N, CA, C and O atoms as a GROMACS GRO file, in nm:
protein
  580
    1UNK      N    1   7.676  12.554  15.150
    1UNK     CA    2   7.778  12.593  15.055
    1UNK      C    3   7.714  12.619  14.919
    1UNK      O    4   7.622  12.548  14.877
    2UNK      N    5   7.763  12.719  14.853
    2UNK     CA    6   7.724  12.745  14.715
    2UNK      C    7   7.848  12.732  14.628
    2UNK      O    8   7.954  12.784  14.662
    3UNK      N    9   7.834  12.663  14.516
    3UNK     CA   10   7.944  12.647  14.422
    3UNK      C   11   7.924  12.746  14.308
    3UNK      O   12   7.840  12.726  14.221
    4UNK      N   13   8.003  12.851  14.310
    4UNK     CA   14   7.995  12.954  14.207
    4UNK      C   15   8.108  12.941  14.106
    4UNK      O   16   8.143  13.038  14.038
    5UNK      N   17   8.167  12.821  14.094
    5UNK     CA   18   8.286  12.805  14.011
    5UNK      C   19   8.262  12.839  13.864
    5UNK      O   20   8.350  12.897  13.800
    6UNK      N   21   8.147  12.806  13.809
    6UNK     CA   22   8.119  12.842  13.670
    6UNK      C   23   8.112  12.993  13.655
    6UNK      O   24   8.165  13.048  13.559
    7UNK      N   25   8.046  13.061  13.749
    7UNK     CA   26   8.038  13.207  13.744
    7UNK      C   27   8.176  13.270  13.758
    7UNK      O   28   8.205  13.370  13.692
    8UNK      N   29   8.259  13.213  13.843
    8UNK     CA   30   8.396  13.264  13.859
    8UNK      C   31   8.473  13.249  13.729
    8UNK      O   32   8.538  13.344  13.684
    9UNK      N   33   8.467  13.131  13.668
    9UNK     CA   34   8.538  13.109  13.542
    9UNK      C   35   8.492  13.207  13.434
    9UNK      O   36   8.574  13.264  13.362
   10UNK      N   37   8.362  13.226  13.423
   10UNK     CA   38   8.310  13.319  13.323
   10UNK      C   39   8.360  13.461  13.348
   10UNK      O   40   8.398  13.531  13.253
   11UNK      N   41   8.362  13.503  13.473
   11UNK     CA   42   8.409  13.637  13.507
   11UNK      C   43   8.559  13.652  13.480
   11UNK      O   44   8.603  13.757  13.432
   12UNK      N   45   8.636  13.549  13.509
   12UNK     CA   46   8.781  13.554  13.484
   12UNK      C   47   8.808  13.563  13.335
   12UNK      O   48   8.892  13.643  13.293
   13UNK      N   49   8.741  13.482  13.254
   13UNK     CA   50   8.760  13.489  13.109
   13UNK      C   51   8.726  13.628  13.057
   13UNK      O   52   8.800  13.684  12.977
   14UNK      N   53   8.614  13.685  13.102
   14UNK     CA   54   8.575  13.819  13.057
   14UNK      C   55   8.678  13.924  13.100
   14UNK      O   56   8.710  14.014  13.023
   15UNK      N   57   8.729  13.913  13.223
   15UNK     CA   58   8.828  14.010  13.272
   15UNK      C   59   8.958  14.001  13.193
   15UNK      O   60   9.018  14.103  13.161
   16UNK      N   61   9.001  13.878  13.161
   16UNK     CA   62   9.124  13.862  13.084
   16UNK      C   63   9.107  13.912  12.941
   16UNK      O   64   9.199  13.973  12.885
   17UNK      N   65   8.990  13.888  12.881
   17UNK     CA   66   8.964  13.940  12.747
   17UNK      C   67   8.962  14.092  12.744
   17UNK      O   68   9.003  14.153  12.645
   18UNK      N   69   8.916  14.154  12.851
   18UNK     CA   70   8.905  14.300  12.857
   18UNK      C   71   9.034  14.368  12.899
   18UNK      O   72   9.047  14.490  12.884
   19UNK      N   73   9.131  14.293  12.950
   19UNK     CA   74   9.253  14.353  13.001
   19UNK      C   75   9.351  14.385  12.888
   19UNK      O   76   9.385  14.297  12.808
   20UNK      N   77   9.396  14.510  12.882
   20UNK     CA   78   9.486  14.554  12.774
   20UNK      C   79   9.620  14.481  12.778
   20UNK      O   80   9.675  14.448  12.673
   21UNK      N   81   9.673  14.455  12.898
   21UNK     CA   82   9.802  14.387  12.909
   21UNK      C   83   9.797  14.244  12.860
   21UNK      O   84   9.888  14.199  12.791
   22UNK      N   85   9.690  14.173  12.894
   22UNK     CA   86   9.675  14.034  12.849
   22UNK      C   87   9.647  14.031  12.700
   22UNK      O   88   9.709  13.954  12.627
   23UNK      N   89   9.555  14.115  12.653
   23UNK     CA   90   9.518  14.110  12.511
   23UNK      C   91   9.632  14.156  12.421
   23UNK      O   92   9.637  14.117  12.304
   24UNK      N   93   9.725  14.237  12.472
   24UNK     CA   94   9.841  14.276  12.393
   24UNK      C   95   9.928  14.153  12.361
   24UNK      O   96  10.000  14.152  12.261
   25UNK      N   97   9.922  14.052  12.445
   25UNK     CA   98  10.003  13.932  12.426
   25UNK      C   99   9.926  13.822  12.355
   25UNK      O  100   9.980  13.758  12.265
   26UNK      N  101   9.800  13.798  12.393
   26UNK     CA  102   9.725  13.684  12.339
   26UNK      C  103   9.612  13.724  12.244
   26UNK      O  104   9.548  13.637  12.185
   27UNK      N  105   9.586  13.852  12.228
   27UNK     CA  106   9.472  13.893  12.148
   27UNK      C  107   9.343  13.846  12.213
   27UNK      O  108   9.323  13.870  12.332
   28UNK      N  109   9.257  13.781  12.138
   28UNK     CA  110   9.131  13.728  12.190
   28UNK      C  111   9.140  13.579  12.224
   28UNK      O  112   9.038  13.514  12.244
   29UNK      N  113   9.261  13.524  12.230
   29UNK     CA  114   9.281  13.382  12.256
   29UNK      C  115   9.281  13.355  12.408
   29UNK      O  116   9.382  13.318  12.466
   30UNK      N  117   9.164  13.376  12.468
   30UNK     CA  118   9.140  13.350  12.610
   30UNK      C  119   9.020  13.256  12.616
   30UNK      O  120   8.915  13.285  12.560
   31UNK      N  121   9.036  13.143  12.685
   31UNK     CA  122   8.934  13.039  12.683
   31UNK      C  123   8.900  12.993  12.824
   31UNK      O  124   8.978  13.011  12.918
   32UNK      N  125   8.781  12.932  12.837
   32UNK     CA  126   8.750  12.858  12.959
   32UNK      C  127   8.839  12.735  12.960
   32UNK      O  128   8.952  12.741  12.911
   33UNK      N  129   8.791  12.625  13.013
   33UNK     CA  130   8.879  12.508  13.019
   33UNK      C  131   8.899  12.441  12.884
   33UNK      O  132   8.989  12.358  12.870
   34UNK      N  133   8.818  12.475  12.784
   34UNK     CA  134   8.829  12.416  12.651
   34UNK      C  135   8.890  12.516  12.554
   34UNK      O  136   8.843  12.629  12.544
   35UNK      N  137   8.993  12.474  12.485
   35UNK     CA  138   9.060  12.560  12.387
   35UNK      C  139   8.989  12.546  12.253
   35UNK      O  140   8.942  12.438  12.217
   36UNK      N  141   8.981  12.655  12.179
   36UNK     CA  142   8.922  12.656  12.047
   36UNK      C  143   8.981  12.541  11.965
   36UNK      O  144   9.103  12.535  11.948
   37UNK      N  145   8.899  12.449  11.913
   37UNK     CA  146   8.952  12.332  11.842
   37UNK      C  147   9.026  12.367  11.714
   37UNK      O  148   9.100  12.283  11.661
   38UNK      N  149   9.009  12.488  11.661
   38UNK     CA  150   9.081  12.527  11.540
   38UNK      C  151   9.228  12.553  11.568
   38UNK      O  152   9.310  12.554  11.476
   39UNK      N  153   9.264  12.573  11.696
   39UNK     CA  154   9.404  12.598  11.731
   39UNK      C  155   9.475  12.466  11.755
   39UNK      O  156   9.415  12.367  11.797
   40UNK      N  157   9.604  12.466  11.728
   40UNK     CA  158   9.684  12.350  11.765
   40UNK      C  159   9.699  12.349  11.917
   40UNK      O  160   9.669  12.449  11.983
   41UNK      N  161   9.745  12.240  11.972
   41UNK     CA  162   9.761  12.230  12.117
   41UNK      C  163   9.860  12.333  12.169
   41UNK      O  164   9.839  12.391  12.276
   42UNK      N  165   9.967  12.358  12.095
   42UNK     CA  166  10.070  12.451  12.141
   42UNK      C  167  10.071  12.576  12.055
   42UNK      O  168  10.029  12.573  11.939
   43UNK      N  169  10.117  12.686  12.112
   43UNK     CA  170  10.130  12.809  12.034
   43UNK      C  171  10.219  12.788  11.912
   43UNK      O  172  10.304  12.699  11.910
   44UNK      N  173  10.198  12.869  11.812
   44UNK     CA  174  10.276  12.862  11.689
   44UNK      C  175  10.322  13.001  11.654
   44UNK      O  176  10.292  13.097  11.724
   45UNK      N  177  10.396  13.012  11.547
   45UNK     CA  178  10.441  13.144  11.503
   45UNK      C  179  10.322  13.235  11.473
   45UNK      O  180  10.327  13.355  11.501
   46UNK      N  181  10.216  13.178  11.416
   46UNK     CA  182  10.096  13.258  11.384
   46UNK      C  183  10.019  13.297  11.510
   46UNK      O  184   9.963  13.406  11.516
   47UNK      N  185  10.017  13.209  11.609
   47UNK     CA  186   9.948  13.234  11.737
   47UNK      C  187  10.047  13.207  11.850
   47UNK      O  188  10.048  13.098  11.906
   48UNK      N  189  10.131  13.307  11.884
   48UNK     CA  190  10.241  13.280  11.977
   48UNK      C  191  10.201  13.255  12.122
   48UNK      O  192  10.283  13.207  12.199
   49UNK      N  193  10.077  13.285  12.161
   49UNK     CA  194  10.039  13.264  12.301
   49UNK      C  195   9.888  13.255  12.315
   49UNK      O  196   9.814  13.313  12.235
   50UNK      N  197   9.843  13.182  12.417
   50UNK     CA  198   9.702  13.182  12.453
   50UNK      C  199   9.690  13.149  12.601
   50UNK      O  200   9.786  13.106  12.665
   51UNK      N  201   9.568  13.171  12.655
   51UNK     CA  202   9.539  13.150  12.797
   51UNK      C  203   9.410  13.069  12.808
   51UNK      O  204   9.317  13.087  12.730
   52UNK      N  205   9.406  12.979  12.909
   52UNK     CA  206   9.283  12.906  12.940
   52UNK      C  207   9.274  12.888  13.090
   52UNK      O  208   9.375  12.893  13.160
   53UNK      N  209   9.154  12.866  13.139
   53UNK     CA  210   9.137  12.840  13.282
   53UNK      C  211   9.142  12.690  13.306
   53UNK      O  212   9.105  12.610  13.220
   54UNK      N  213   9.186  12.654  13.425
   54UNK     CA  214   9.185  12.515  13.467
   54UNK      C  215   9.055  12.481  13.536
   54UNK      O  216   8.970  12.567  13.557
   55UNK      N  217   9.041  12.356  13.572
   55UNK     CA  218   8.921  12.311  13.642
   55UNK      C  219   8.928  12.350  13.790
   55UNK      O  220   9.036  12.347  13.849
   56UNK      N  221   8.814  12.386  13.850
   56UNK     CA  222   8.814  12.439  13.986
   56UNK      C  223   8.802  12.332  14.094
   56UNK      O  224   8.762  12.218  14.070
   57UNK      N  225   8.839  12.373  14.213
   57UNK     CA  226   8.811  12.299  14.336
   57UNK      C  227   8.741  12.398  14.427
   57UNK      O  228   8.792  12.508  14.449
   58UNK      N  229   8.625  12.362  14.481
   58UNK     CA  230   8.548  12.454  14.566
   58UNK      C  231   8.527  12.392  14.703
   58UNK      O  232   8.499  12.273  14.716
   59UNK      N  233   8.542  12.476  14.806
   59UNK     CA  234   8.521  12.435  14.945
   59UNK      C  235   8.422  12.531  15.009
   59UNK      O  236   8.410  12.646  14.965
   60UNK      N  237   8.350  12.487  15.112
   60UNK     CA  238   8.254  12.576  15.178
   60UNK      C  239   8.322  12.693  15.246
   60UNK      O  240   8.434  12.682  15.297
   61UNK      N  241   8.253  12.806  15.245
   61UNK     CA  242   8.297  12.925  15.317
   61UNK      C  243   8.174  13.010  15.341
   61UNK      O  244   8.103  13.045  15.246
   62UNK      N  245   8.147  13.042  15.465
   62UNK     CA  246   8.028  13.119  15.497
   62UNK      C  247   8.061  13.234  15.591
   62UNK      O  248   8.019  13.233  15.707
   63UNK      N  249   8.136  13.334  15.542
   63UNK     CA  250   8.171  13.447  15.628
   63UNK      C  251   8.051  13.539  15.652
   63UNK      O  252   7.972  13.564  15.561
   64UNK      N  253   8.038  13.586  15.772
   64UNK     CA  254   7.936  13.686  15.808
   64UNK      C  255   7.795  13.646  15.768
   64UNK      O  256   7.716  13.731  15.727
   65UNK      N  257   7.762  13.517  15.780
   65UNK     CA  258   7.627  13.472  15.751
   65UNK      C  259   7.593  13.462  15.604
   65UNK      O  260   7.476  13.442  15.569
   66UNK      N  261   7.692  13.477  15.516
   66UNK     CA  262   7.668  13.466  15.373
   66UNK      C  263   7.696  13.322  15.330
   66UNK      O  264   7.792  13.261  15.375
   67UNK      N  265   7.613  13.271  15.243
   67UNK     CA  266   7.628  13.135  15.194
   67UNK      C  267   7.718  13.138  15.072
   67UNK      O  268   7.683  13.198  14.971
   68UNK      N  269   7.836  13.074  15.080
   68UNK     CA  270   7.927  13.081  14.967
   68UNK      C  271   8.032  12.973  14.968
   68UNK      O  272   8.015  12.869  15.031
   69UNK      N  273   8.140  13.000  14.899
   69UNK     CA  274   8.248  12.904  14.889
   69UNK      C  275   8.377  12.969  14.843
   69UNK      O  276   8.378  13.082  14.794
   70UNK      N  277   8.485  12.896  14.861
   70UNK     CA  278   8.614  12.939  14.808
   70UNK      C  279   8.645  12.849  14.689
   70UNK      O  280   8.648  12.727  14.702
   71UNK      N  281   8.667  12.910  14.575
   71UNK     CA  282   8.700  12.838  14.453
   71UNK      C  283   8.847  12.860  14.421
   71UNK      O  284   8.891  12.973  14.404
   72UNK      N  285   8.921  12.751  14.414
   72UNK     CA  286   9.062  12.758  14.374
   72UNK      C  287   9.074  12.702  14.233
   72UNK      O  288   9.013  12.600  14.199
   73UNK      N  289   9.153  12.769  14.152
   73UNK     CA  290   9.170  12.729  14.013
   73UNK      C  291   9.300  12.788  13.962
   73UNK      O  292   9.361  12.873  14.027
   74UNK      N  293   9.341  12.744  13.845
   74UNK     CA  294   9.460  12.798  13.781
   74UNK      C  295   9.422  12.861  13.649
   74UNK      O  296   9.329  12.818  13.581
   75UNK      N  297   9.496  12.964  13.614
   75UNK     CA  298   9.495  13.016  13.478
   75UNK      C  299   9.624  12.966  13.415
   75UNK      O  300   9.733  12.987  13.468
   76UNK      N  301   9.610  12.899  13.301
   76UNK     CA  302   9.725  12.843  13.230
   76UNK      C  303   9.754  12.928  13.108
   76UNK      O  304   9.663  12.960  13.031
   77UNK      N  305   9.878  12.965  13.090
   77UNK     CA  306   9.920  13.036  12.970
   77UNK      C  307  10.021  12.952  12.894
   77UNK      O  308  10.100  12.880  12.954
   78UNK      N  309  10.017  12.962  12.764
   78UNK     CA  310  10.109  12.887  12.679
   78UNK      C  311  10.172  12.985  12.582
   78UNK      O  312  10.103  13.064  12.517
   79UNK      N  313  10.306  12.981  12.572
   79UNK     CA  314  10.376  13.076  12.486
   79UNK      C  315  10.494  13.008  12.419
   79UNK      O  316  10.561  12.922  12.477
   80UNK      N  317  10.517  13.048  12.294
   80UNK     CA  318  10.631  12.997  12.219
   80UNK      C  319  10.752  13.087  12.244
   80UNK      O  320  10.736  13.207  12.268
   81UNK      N  321  10.872  13.028  12.237
   81UNK     CA  322  10.999  13.096  12.265
   81UNK      C  323  11.044  13.190  12.156
   81UNK      O  324  10.960  13.244  12.084
   82UNK      N  325  11.170  13.210  12.142
   82UNK     CA  326  11.281  13.121  12.173
   82UNK      C  327  11.325  13.121  12.320
   82UNK      O  328  11.396  13.030  12.362
   83UNK      N  329  11.283  13.219  12.398
   83UNK     CA  330  11.314  13.221  12.541
   83UNK      C  331  11.182  13.226  12.618
   83UNK      O  332  11.074  13.227  12.559
   84UNK      N  333  11.192  13.231  12.750
   84UNK     CA  334  11.070  13.238  12.831
   84UNK      C  335  11.018  13.380  12.847
   84UNK      O  336  10.923  13.402  12.923
   85UNK      N  337  11.076  13.477  12.778
   85UNK     CA  338  11.037  13.617  12.795
   85UNK      C  339  10.887  13.640  12.774
   85UNK      O  340  10.823  13.705  12.857
   86UNK      N  341  10.832  13.590  12.664
   86UNK     CA  342  10.690  13.610  12.637
   86UNK      C  343  10.604  13.544  12.744
   86UNK      O  344  10.504  13.600  12.788
   87UNK      N  345  10.643  13.424  12.787
   87UNK     CA  346  10.569  13.355  12.893
   87UNK      C  347  10.572  13.435  13.022
   87UNK      O  348  10.470  13.446  13.090
   88UNK      N  349  10.688  13.491  13.058
   88UNK     CA  350  10.698  13.572  13.180
   88UNK      C  351  10.614  13.698  13.170
   88UNK      O  352  10.551  13.739  13.268
   89UNK      N  353  10.612  13.760  13.053
   89UNK     CA  354  10.526  13.878  13.033
   89UNK      C  355  10.380  13.840  13.047
   89UNK      O  356  10.302  13.914  13.108
   90UNK      N  357  10.343  13.726  12.992
   90UNK     CA  358  10.204  13.679  13.000
   90UNK      C  359  10.167  13.651  13.146
   90UNK      O  360  10.059  13.690  13.190
   91UNK      N  361  10.255  13.586  13.220
   91UNK     CA  362  10.228  13.558  13.361
   91UNK      C  363  10.206  13.688  13.438
   91UNK      O  364  10.112  13.699  13.516
   92UNK      N  365  10.293  13.786  13.416
   92UNK     CA  366  10.278  13.915  13.484
   92UNK      C  367  10.148  13.985  13.448
   92UNK      O  368  10.085  14.047  13.533
   93UNK      N  369  10.108  13.976  13.321
   93UNK     CA  370   9.984  14.040  13.278
   93UNK      C  371   9.862  13.974  13.340
   93UNK      O  372   9.769  14.043  13.381
   94UNK      N  373   9.862  13.840  13.350
   94UNK     CA  374   9.750  13.769  13.413
   94UNK      C  375   9.739  13.807  13.560
   94UNK      O  376   9.630  13.836  13.609
   95UNK      N  377   9.852  13.809  13.630
   95UNK     CA  378   9.851  13.847  13.772
   95UNK      C  379   9.801  13.989  13.789
   95UNK      O  380   9.718  14.016  13.875
   96UNK      N  381   9.851  14.081  13.707
   96UNK     CA  382   9.809  14.222  13.717
   96UNK      C  383   9.660  14.238  13.689
   96UNK      O  384   9.594  14.324  13.748
   97UNK      N  385   9.606  14.156  13.600
   97UNK     CA  386   9.464  14.166  13.564
   97UNK      C  387   9.371  14.111  13.672
   97UNK      O  388   9.256  14.154  13.681
   98UNK      N  389   9.419  14.016  13.754
   98UNK     CA  390   9.328  13.946  13.844
   98UNK      C  391   9.359  13.962  13.993
   98UNK      O  392   9.266  13.962  14.073
   99UNK      N  393   9.482  13.974  14.032
   99UNK     CA  394   9.518  13.971  14.174
   99UNK      C  395   9.457  14.087  14.251
   99UNK      O  396   9.474  14.203  14.214
  100UNK      N  397   9.385  14.053  14.357
  100UNK     CA  398   9.320  14.151  14.446
  100UNK      C  399   9.216  14.236  14.375
  100UNK      O  400   9.194  14.351  14.411
  101UNK      N  401   9.152  14.178  14.273
  101UNK     CA  402   9.050  14.249  14.197
  101UNK      C  403   8.923  14.165  14.190
  101UNK      O  404   8.899  14.098  14.090
  102UNK      N  405   8.841  14.168  14.296
  102UNK     CA  406   8.714  14.093  14.289
  102UNK      C  407   8.635  14.133  14.165
  102UNK      O  408   8.624  14.252  14.133
  103UNK      N  409   8.580  14.037  14.097
  103UNK     CA  410   8.510  14.059  13.971
  103UNK      C  411   8.359  14.049  13.991
  103UNK      O  412   8.313  13.980  14.082
  104UNK      N  413   8.283  14.118  13.906
  104UNK     CA  414   8.137  14.106  13.916
  104UNK      C  415   8.092  13.967  13.871
  104UNK      O  416   8.144  13.912  13.774
  105UNK      N  417   7.995  13.912  13.943
  105UNK     CA  418   7.935  13.783  13.908
  105UNK      C  419   7.787  13.803  13.879
  105UNK      O  420   7.728  13.904  13.918
  106UNK      N  421   7.727  13.708  13.811
  106UNK     CA  422   7.585  13.716  13.779
  106UNK      C  423   7.505  13.630  13.878
  106UNK      O  424   7.563  13.561  13.962
  107UNK      N  425   7.374  13.635  13.869
  107UNK     CA  426   7.287  13.546  13.943
  107UNK      C  427   7.280  13.570  14.093
  107UNK      O  428   7.252  13.476  14.167
  108UNK      N  429   7.304  13.690  14.139
  108UNK     CA  430   7.295  13.719  14.281
  108UNK      C  431   7.418  13.683  14.361
  108UNK      O  432   7.420  13.703  14.482
  109UNK      N  433   7.521  13.631  14.297
  109UNK     CA  434   7.645  13.597  14.366
  109UNK      C  435   7.738  13.718  14.368
  109UNK      O  436   7.731  13.806  14.283
  110UNK      N  437   7.826  13.719  14.468
  110UNK     CA  438   7.922  13.828  14.485
  110UNK      C  439   8.060  13.766  14.504
  110UNK      O  440   8.075  13.673  14.582
  111UNK      N  441   8.160  13.818  14.432
  111UNK     CA  442   8.297  13.778  14.457
  111UNK      C  443   8.354  13.875  14.561
  111UNK      O  444   8.370  13.994  14.533
  112UNK      N  445   8.383  13.823  14.679
  112UNK     CA  446   8.431  13.907  14.788
  112UNK      C  447   8.582  13.926  14.785
  112UNK      O  448   8.634  14.025  14.837
  113UNK      N  449   8.654  13.831  14.723
  113UNK     CA  450   8.800  13.839  14.719
  113UNK      C  451   8.850  13.754  14.603
  113UNK      O  452   8.793  13.649  14.572
  114UNK      N  453   8.956  13.798  14.540
  114UNK     CA  454   9.025  13.721  14.437
  114UNK      C  455   9.173  13.748  14.455
  114UNK      O  456   9.217  13.862  14.450
  115UNK      N  457   9.250  13.642  14.476
  115UNK     CA  458   9.393  13.665  14.498
  115UNK      C  459   9.478  13.556  14.435
  115UNK      O  460   9.438  13.440  14.423
  116UNK      N  461   9.598  13.598  14.394
  116UNK     CA  462   9.697  13.506  14.340
  116UNK      C  463   9.765  13.435  14.456
  116UNK      O  464   9.813  13.500  14.550
  117UNK      N  465   9.770  13.303  14.451
  117UNK     CA  466   9.834  13.224  14.555
  117UNK      C  467   9.979  13.192  14.521
  117UNK      O  468  10.066  13.196  14.607
  118UNK      N  469  10.005  13.162  14.394
  118UNK     CA  470  10.141  13.134  14.348
  118UNK      C  471  10.142  13.134  14.197
  118UNK      O  472  10.038  13.126  14.132
  119UNK      N  473  10.262  13.142  14.142
  119UNK     CA  474  10.275  13.136  13.996
  119UNK      C  475  10.406  13.066  13.960
  119UNK      O  476  10.500  13.062  14.039
  120UNK      N  477  10.408  13.012  13.839
  120UNK     CA  478  10.525  12.938  13.794
  120UNK      C  479  10.532  12.940  13.643
  120UNK      O  480  10.430  12.950  13.575
  121UNK      N  481  10.653  12.930  13.591
  121UNK     CA  482  10.674  12.913  13.447
  121UNK      C  483  10.762  12.791  13.429
  121UNK      O  484  10.866  12.778  13.493
  122UNK      N  485  10.720  12.700  13.342
  122UNK     CA  486  10.797  12.578  13.318
  122UNK      C  487  10.812  12.554  13.169
  122UNK      O  488  10.729  12.596  13.089
  123UNK      N  489  10.921  12.484  13.132
  123UNK     CA  490  10.935  12.436  12.995
  123UNK      C  491  10.835  12.324  12.976
  123UNK      O  492  10.808  12.248  13.069
  124UNK      N  493  10.782  12.313  12.856
  124UNK     CA  494  10.680  12.210  12.834
  124UNK      C  495  10.706  12.133  12.706
  124UNK      O  496  10.779  12.180  12.619
  125UNK      N  497  10.648  12.019  12.694
  125UNK     CA  498  10.649  11.927  12.579
  125UNK      C  499  10.788  11.884  12.536
  125UNK      O  500  10.804  11.837  12.423
  126UNK      N  501  10.887  11.898  12.619
  126UNK     CA  502  11.021  11.855  12.582
  126UNK      C  503  11.092  11.949  12.487
  126UNK      O  504  11.204  11.920  12.446
  127UNK      N  505  11.030  12.059  12.451
  127UNK     CA  506  11.094  12.156  12.362
  127UNK      C  507  11.144  12.274  12.442
  127UNK      O  508  11.070  12.328  12.525
  128UNK      N  509  11.267  12.317  12.421
  128UNK     CA  510  11.319  12.430  12.498
  128UNK      C  511  11.253  12.563  12.462
  128UNK      O  512  11.279  12.664  12.527
  129UNK      N  513  11.168  12.564  12.358
  129UNK     CA  514  11.106  12.690  12.319
  129UNK      C  515  10.955  12.696  12.343
  129UNK      O  516  10.889  12.787  12.295
  130UNK      N  517  10.900  12.599  12.417
  130UNK     CA  518  10.758  12.601  12.455
  130UNK      C  519  10.750  12.619  12.606
  130UNK      O  520  10.816  12.547  12.681
  131UNK      N  521  10.667  12.715  12.649
  131UNK     CA  522  10.659  12.746  12.792
  131UNK      C  523  10.514  12.745  12.839
  131UNK      O  524  10.423  12.784  12.766
  132UNK      N  525  10.497  12.699  12.962
  132UNK     CA  526  10.366  12.687  13.026
  132UNK      C  527  10.369  12.772  13.152
  132UNK      O  528  10.453  12.751  13.240
  133UNK      N  529  10.278  12.867  13.160
  133UNK     CA  530  10.264  12.955  13.276
  133UNK      C  531  10.146  12.904  13.359
  133UNK      O  532  10.042  12.870  13.304
  134UNK      N  533  10.164  12.897  13.491
  134UNK     CA  534  10.056  12.856  13.580
  134UNK      C  535  10.040  12.963  13.687
  134UNK      O  536  10.134  12.993  13.761
  135UNK      N  537   9.920  13.021  13.696
  135UNK     CA  538   9.887  13.119  13.799
  135UNK      C  539   9.773  13.060  13.882
  135UNK      O  540   9.661  13.049  13.833
  136UNK      N  541   9.801  13.024  14.006
  136UNK     CA  542   9.699  12.968  14.097
  136UNK      C  543   9.626  13.083  14.165
  136UNK      O  544   9.690  13.174  14.218
  137UNK      N  545   9.493  13.077  14.165
  137UNK     CA  546   9.411  13.182  14.224
  137UNK      C  547   9.307  13.123  14.318
  137UNK      O  548   9.271  13.006  14.308
  138UNK      N  549   9.260  13.205  14.410
  138UNK     CA  550   9.149  13.169  14.498
  138UNK      C  551   9.047  13.281  14.496
  138UNK      O  552   9.080  13.398  14.513
  139UNK      N  553   8.922  13.243  14.474
  139UNK     CA  554   8.810  13.340  14.474
  139UNK      C  555   8.715  13.305  14.587
  139UNK      O  556   8.672  13.190  14.599
  140UNK      N  557   8.683  13.402  14.669
  140UNK     CA  558   8.585  13.385  14.777
  140UNK      C  559   8.454  13.445  14.729
  140UNK      O  560   8.446  13.564  14.701
  141UNK      N  561   8.351  13.361  14.721
  141UNK     CA  562   8.222  13.405  14.670
  141UNK      C  563   8.113  13.382  14.774
  141UNK      O  564   8.127  13.300  14.864
  142UNK      N  565   8.005  13.455  14.759
  142UNK     CA  566   7.894  13.442  14.853
  142UNK      C  567   7.766  13.491  14.789
  142UNK      O  568   7.766  13.557  14.685
  143UNK      N  569   7.656  13.457  14.855
  143UNK     CA  570   7.524  13.515  14.824
  143UNK      C  571   7.448  13.517  14.953
  143UNK      O  572   7.481  13.445  15.048
  144UNK      N  573   7.348  13.598  14.958
  144UNK     CA  574   7.268  13.606  15.081
  144UNK      C  575   7.200  13.473  15.107
  144UNK      O  576   7.139  13.414  15.018
  145UNK      N  577   7.210  13.424  15.231
  145UNK     CA  578   7.151  13.294  15.266
  145UNK      C  579   7.001  13.302  15.271
  145UNK      O  580   6.935  13.202  15.299
   0.00000   0.00000   0.00000
């Protein structure tokens, strides 16, 4: 098994930063698992939305003699209200940017598949105007054994 989860996260962050639909909502506020410390935990009027990746889970996968793994992870979006409209737009933009779009990886690794498994939008922090988007994804990666 090869664990390409760091390469997957880097590729996902780059793809989301480059996507016009996502950047129209969050600008350049796309992060790995760590959010820029200058930002508050939740979106504000000045920064109404941002996206970060969650921590991965990787399992072995060796299709067609290739040494690789399946990495499952979530992309988390956070958006301020007053309704869930912005959060729903953000969720749709993340899915459109990533679902069924294998991304280039570095270091001799190849992403063979990337797909959305499920998505959800929930109210968060006890405030009716803060929303958390969760998009679960699975990436199948490999390299020549």
